[in-house]
Phi, psi and omega in degrees: 000157186275152173284131175280134177228145172221143170234137172237129179230135187228132178232129181242142170235149183229157169223190191305316187245359183187214181169193183223145176231135174241132183223139179233146179226129174219136174212193183301326188253342192220154168211109185230158174227149172226135174234130180224158174231151182218149178223131176051042174079014182233141177287120185248342179203145178204142177216140177245146182226133177254118180259323174218132193203159187278335185225152185297337181279345187303317182300331181293339185289343181302325181294337180296335180297339180296345175295344178277347184304137179093350181286146176292146174296143181220145179283354181259106184301325183293348183298338179299334181287347176268347181270330185222166174278108185298336181290345178253016177242163165287123182307315189278327173294320180293317176302315182294320177299318178298318178296320180292319179296317179297321178298320177296316181296325181275343185074029180282117184286331181207140177210142175221133173247136173234125184240142177223129177228104179291162177299152184279144173240116185051044176080005185244149175207169175237107183264134184230154178221133171251142175241121181054038176085358181247136179299134181234315184229142173212113184247136166268116188243135172233120186062237178254010182254136171278123181273325182196159001268176170293149006270015186271348183304127178089354178284133181268124181297334186259348187227108171074013185291322180299315180298316180297312183297314183290336180273337190243350186234153172301157187308310185290327177289319177298322178301312180295319180299315182289332175291317178292323175303312180302313184290323180297325179283314184287340176299339177301335179297342180294342182278357185234155171270093185291343180287355174281347177288139174278324183203177181296150176286139181276067184263342183076010186276340180209181184304308184289337183266008175294138182306331182288343183225356187302317183290339178266351178273086187284149179294133175272096183298133179085008183280349175271122180248166182242113180251020183309316182245022185219047181301324182295341180283342180295127180063013179297324180283356182263353192297316178295315180299317182300328185268356177284165174224132183298137176263343176276176182273003179228166179284000000 
């Protein structure tokens, strides 16, 4: 089985009273972009774009990000889940928007995350995350429990981890932890042939999986790619876009 990889890259530009952030996310299953603008500490424009996605309904979810307009910038990326109902958003676009908003609040000009989750052996794997090219996290995971190292030992990826991370870690470390948590869980999809699905599961967990649209959210055959030996290809097509700056008044 293939190694799951994800890269997130964020570029911020600023001016006297605000600025713009462009963020890209690419992994085995997804390729998304978010562009936002802010003035005087408030989100004033945001747009999401789906370039590679699992279901035909996914591109429509970008407009849902507009529900975030008017929120104050915050250094806590997870705060976007308190502004909107995440079950009616694209999970990965919302995560990316949160990372972009946090970068704007901190004034971070550039950030890159690289995540690797190898296939499981007897339910175990070692999930790792690099931030800006430096190793930051390495977890030994069995099932949904982190076995090591401390202080993560015994933390359940599926139950209460966001609350634990946000209560016990600095903002930027909690951000990285929750990103690795997300990837460690979705990497499980690598064990299945997702192209056998006719459409999204009616679980209600995200925009495409809402019961009202799941049967119409058809599977995008061939949308799962393999970056096991091609980490450098992640977000390679985003580099020119990331460095652009909007000339219009909106994202």
